[in-house]
Backbone bond lengths (Angstrom), bond angles and torsions (degrees), N, CA, C in turn:
res aa  C-N    CA-C-N  psi(-1)  N-CA   C-N-CA  omega(-1)  CA-C   N-CA-C  phi
1 A - - - 1.451 - - 1.534 109.84 -
2 Y 1.326 116.05 -40.43 1.461 120.29 -178.46 1.527 110.73 -63.59
3 K 1.330 117.08 -42.51 1.469 120.64 -177.89 1.524 111.78 -69.61
4 Q 1.328 117.04 -27.21 1.463 119.33 177.69 1.530 111.23 -74.45
5 V 1.318 116.19 -37.99 1.463 120.06 -178.15 1.526 111.10 -81.06
6 F 1.331 116.60 -42.65 1.461 122.33 -177.89 1.527 109.20 -116.63
7 P 1.355 117.76 79.95 1.465 118.79 -178.89 1.531 110.99 -66.88
8 V 1.325 114.67 150.35 1.463 120.06 -178.73 1.526 107.84 -85.24
9 D 1.326 115.78 94.71 1.462 120.53 177.79 1.525 110.44 -129.61
10 G 1.314 116.18 31.45 1.457 120.86 178.16 1.515 113.71 93.49
11 K 1.337 116.42 -14.13 1.456 119.64 179.98 1.526 109.13 -97.02
12 V 1.287 115.68 133.37 1.464 120.66 177.06 1.523 107.23 -101.91
13 P 1.327 117.68 123.85 1.467 118.98 -179.33 1.526 110.93 -69.58
14 E 1.316 114.21 155.67 1.458 119.26 176.82 1.522 108.81 -68.35
15 L 1.308 115.75 147.68 1.457 121.10 -177.53 1.525 111.36 -63.20
16 C 1.321 117.13 -40.30 1.467 119.45 -178.88 1.528 110.97 -64.42
17 T 1.333 117.67 -35.36 1.463 120.87 177.86 1.518 110.47 -66.49
18 T 1.310 116.99 -42.73 1.464 121.36 178.67 1.524 110.76 -63.22
19 I 1.316 116.78 -42.56 1.465 120.33 179.97 1.521 110.55 -64.74
20 K 1.339 117.15 -42.43 1.468 120.27 178.29 1.525 110.71 -60.35
21 F 1.349 115.88 -43.62 1.463 119.39 179.78 1.522 111.08 -60.34
22 F 1.331 117.20 -48.81 1.465 119.66 -177.58 1.522 112.36 -66.83
23 K 1.329 118.49 -33.27 1.467 120.09 176.19 1.525 110.17 -62.21
24 E 1.335 115.48 -46.39 1.462 119.30 178.89 1.524 110.92 -66.27
25 W 1.323 117.37 -39.38 1.465 121.56 -177.12 1.528 110.87 -65.45
26 F 1.335 117.31 -43.27 1.460 120.10 179.95 1.525 112.16 -72.03
27 S 1.332 117.73 -29.75 1.462 119.22 -179.85 1.533 112.25 -82.20
28 A 1.341 117.43 -16.90 1.469 120.58 179.71 1.528 110.21 -77.70
29 E 1.323 114.77 152.24 1.465 119.20 176.00 1.527 108.72 -71.75
30 H 1.332 114.96 159.01 1.461 120.39 -175.47 1.531 111.75 -58.56
31 I 1.307 117.42 -37.13 1.468 121.51 -177.53 1.529 110.60 -67.91
32 N 1.322 117.73 -34.75 1.470 122.02 -174.88 1.524 113.85 -87.55
33 R 1.311 118.15 -4.41 1.463 120.24 -175.84 1.533 112.39 -66.65
34 G 1.308 117.99 -34.20 1.468 121.11 177.74 1.519 111.26 -63.67
35 L 1.339 117.00 -43.23 1.465 120.78 177.43 1.533 111.09 -64.92
36 L 1.322 115.52 -38.61 1.459 119.92 179.02 1.527 111.00 -62.39
37 V 1.331 116.61 -41.51 1.468 120.85 179.43 1.527 109.92 -64.08
38 K 1.334 117.46 -42.38 1.471 120.76 179.05 1.528 111.17 -63.34
39 E 1.344 116.41 -43.22 1.465 120.09 179.32 1.530 111.21 -61.08
40 W 1.315 116.19 -45.67 1.463 120.22 -179.11 1.531 111.03 -66.40
41 A 1.324 117.42 -38.20 1.467 120.25 179.07 1.527 110.26 -63.46
42 E 1.337 117.55 -42.29 1.466 121.39 178.48 1.532 110.87 -66.65
43 R 1.322 115.17 -41.67 1.463 119.89 -178.72 1.531 110.91 -62.57
44 L 1.329 116.90 -41.27 1.459 120.07 -176.83 1.524 112.97 -80.50
45 K 1.355 117.97 -18.94 1.468 120.05 175.10 1.521 109.79 -65.97
46 N 1.321 115.72 -40.70 1.461 120.93 -176.27 1.532 112.68 -83.51
47 K 1.305 116.55 -13.51 1.461 120.10 -177.63 1.528 109.45 -85.71
48 P 1.332 118.00 129.08 1.464 119.54 177.86 1.528 110.78 -69.53
49 A 1.312 114.46 152.16 1.465 119.91 179.60 1.525 109.53 -69.25
50 P 1.314 116.84 146.64 1.469 119.21 179.54 1.530 111.10 -66.63
51 V 1.302 115.41 141.52 1.457 121.22 -179.22 1.522 108.19 -85.32
52 K 1.320 114.97 124.72 1.460 119.43 178.71 1.518 108.36 -98.69
53 K 1.303 114.83 128.73 1.460 119.96 178.94 1.516 108.67 -87.36
54 T 1.310 114.15 132.87 1.458 118.64 178.33 1.517 108.69 -116.21
55 G 1.288 115.44 163.56 1.458 120.32 179.09 1.515 110.26 104.36
56 P 1.300 114.53 165.14 1.467 118.23 -178.08 1.525 111.59 -72.44
57 H 1.298 115.24 144.93 1.454 120.67 176.42 1.517 108.73 -81.19
58 K 1.306 114.84 142.09 1.458 119.07 178.62 1.525 108.79 -81.62
59 V 1.288 115.03 129.05 1.456 120.78 177.71 1.520 107.47 -107.27
60 I 1.314 114.93 120.51 1.450 120.11 -178.95 1.527 107.97 -95.67
61 V 1.303 114.48 120.60 1.457 119.94 179.64 1.517 107.53 -117.92
62 D 1.311 115.01 121.65 1.458 119.32 177.46 1.518 109.17 -88.04
63 D 1.311 115.08 125.46 1.461 119.73 175.61 1.522 107.75 -90.27
64 V 1.288 114.64 87.26 1.453 120.38 -179.59 1.520 107.88 -94.47
65 N 1.291 115.78 132.27 1.463 119.91 178.65 1.516 108.89 -78.61
66 K 1.310 115.67 97.64 1.454 120.29 177.92 1.524 107.98 -91.46
67 P 1.305 116.25 134.11 1.464 117.23 178.47 1.521 110.05 -67.70
68 E 1.309 114.97 139.66 1.458 119.38 -179.94 1.514 109.54 -75.25
69 R 1.305 114.55 145.96 1.455 118.98 175.56 1.521 108.51 -74.17
70 P 1.312 116.68 144.49 1.466 118.49 179.00 1.524 110.90 -62.09
71 R 1.302 115.51 141.39 1.460 120.81 178.69 1.516 108.82 -108.57
72 R 1.303 114.99 156.70 1.464 119.65 179.45 1.520 110.10 -67.46
73 S 1.310 114.61 133.99 1.460 118.83 176.85 1.521 110.62 -94.19
74 E 1.325 115.62 -15.38 1.457 119.90 -178.95 1.518 109.66 -125.47
75 K 1.320 114.68 159.61 1.452 120.55 175.98 1.533 108.43 -69.43
76 P 1.343 118.33 138.05 1.466 118.77 -178.35 1.534 111.88 -66.46
77 T 1.301 115.07 119.06 1.464 122.20 175.44 1.523 106.95 -125.31
78 H 1.330 116.78 178.44 1.468 118.97 178.21 1.526 110.90 -61.51
79 R 1.314 116.49 -36.46 1.467 120.06 -179.40 1.526 110.91 -65.43
80 T 1.347 116.86 -48.78 1.467 119.77 -178.18 1.523 111.30 -67.61
81 I 1.329 116.60 -36.58 1.465 119.12 178.08 1.524 110.20 -66.42
82 N 1.331 117.74 -38.14 1.464 120.53 176.43 1.521 111.16 -62.76
83 Y 1.338 117.49 -39.63 1.462 120.05 176.60 1.532 110.63 -63.48
84 E 1.322 117.46 -41.75 1.464 120.29 179.38 1.519 111.08 -64.29
85 L 1.322 116.77 -41.36 1.464 119.84 177.07 1.521 110.99 -62.05
86 A 1.311 116.83 -43.86 1.460 120.51 179.77 1.522 110.94 -65.86
87 C 1.326 118.14 -33.69 1.473 120.83 176.26 1.524 110.87 -63.76
88 G 1.325 116.80 -28.79 1.461 120.43 178.85 1.515 112.90 -64.35
89 F 1.329 118.06 -21.79 1.461 121.47 178.13 1.521 112.26 -83.52
90 C 1.311 117.64 -8.98 1.463 121.83 179.02 1.526 108.70 -77.00
91 E 1.334 116.53 122.70 1.469 120.44 -176.44 1.523 112.56 -77.18
92 E 1.316 117.98 -31.27 1.466 121.61 -178.59 1.522 110.50 -99.42
93 L 1.311 117.86 46.64 1.463 121.54 -176.55 1.530 110.07 -71.27
94 D 1.318 116.23 124.16 1.458 122.88 177.57 1.525 107.31 -117.86
95 L 1.337 116.92 116.19 1.459 120.20 -176.05 1.522 113.01 -67.19
96 N 1.323 117.34 -20.32 1.458 119.85 179.62 1.530 112.49 -88.75
97 N 1.333 117.02 -14.45 1.461 121.19 179.08 1.527 107.48 -136.59
98 L 1.307 116.39 92.79 1.462 120.95 -174.42 1.526 113.70 -90.72
99 R 1.324 118.63 -6.84 1.469 119.92 -177.44 1.533 112.04 -59.48
100 P 1.357 120.37 -48.45 1.471 118.77 178.86 1.533 112.14 -62.18
101 A 1.321 117.04 -36.53 1.463 119.95 179.29 1.523 110.84 -67.29
102 M 1.328 117.41 -38.55 1.468 120.17 178.54 1.527 110.87 -67.48
103 D 1.331 117.31 -38.69 1.466 119.82 176.29 1.526 110.40 -63.07
104 F 1.328 115.70 -41.69 1.464 120.66 177.81 1.527 110.29 -62.46
105 A 1.336 116.80 -42.79 1.463 121.28 -179.68 1.525 110.90 -63.85
106 K 1.320 117.25 -42.00 1.472 120.14 178.67 1.526 110.87 -64.10
107 R 1.334 116.67 -37.45 1.457 121.07 178.72 1.529 110.76 -65.92
108 I 1.344 117.39 -41.65 1.469 121.42 178.19 1.522 110.24 -62.35
109 I 1.328 116.27 -45.32 1.466 120.37 -178.30 1.526 110.09 -65.88
110 A 1.327 117.32 -39.59 1.469 120.42 -179.85 1.525 111.17 -67.55
111 E 1.348 116.10 -37.35 1.466 119.97 179.32 1.520 111.85 -76.32
112 D 1.326 116.62 -16.85 1.464 122.45 179.54 1.536 110.66 59.99
113 R 1.349 114.55 51.62 1.467 120.00 -178.61 1.514 111.20 -62.92
114 E 1.316 116.63 148.08 1.461 122.25 -174.16 1.539 111.61 -68.13
115 D 1.348 118.32 -43.04 1.470 120.41 -179.12 1.529 111.22 -64.28
116 W 1.333 116.71 -39.50 1.461 119.40 177.32 1.524 110.57 -66.92
117 K 1.337 117.31 -38.59 1.460 121.72 -179.17 1.529 110.90 -61.72
118 Q 1.338 116.24 -44.39 1.471 120.29 179.81 1.526 110.67 -64.08
119 M 1.316 117.18 -42.68 1.461 120.90 -179.85 1.524 110.40 -65.22
120 S 1.313 117.18 -41.09 1.457 121.42 -178.78 1.525 111.08 -66.48
121 M 1.328 116.87 -37.23 1.466 119.72 -179.28 1.531 111.84 -70.83
122 T 1.335 117.79 -29.67 1.468 119.50 179.32 1.519 111.46 -71.91
123 V 1.319 116.50 -27.87 1.461 119.95 179.57 1.499 107.98 -86.77
């Protein structure tokens, strides 16, 4: 049945078309399968072959200037980690301007706030 509907003449049928044909063929009664094969053969004779695109695909890459994340200027020690933890309590944290956050962190550490103390002890 497959060779009658999809003759081997250099054209490879699309997978979805083959699957549709076999679904219909298996669901049809044995007596009606011959008619189904004839219908599909006629339908595919009139249908043009799918056009295959050749050549490399163009990949569009946008060069967007993403701001770099700040990197550590110092080796992580208990002191620097404590400053980073205290910066986390700053509500207006701006990654591009860390001076206000560092001042806030120093103030928290100097005041010995309870929430900062608990966070520092867990680390």
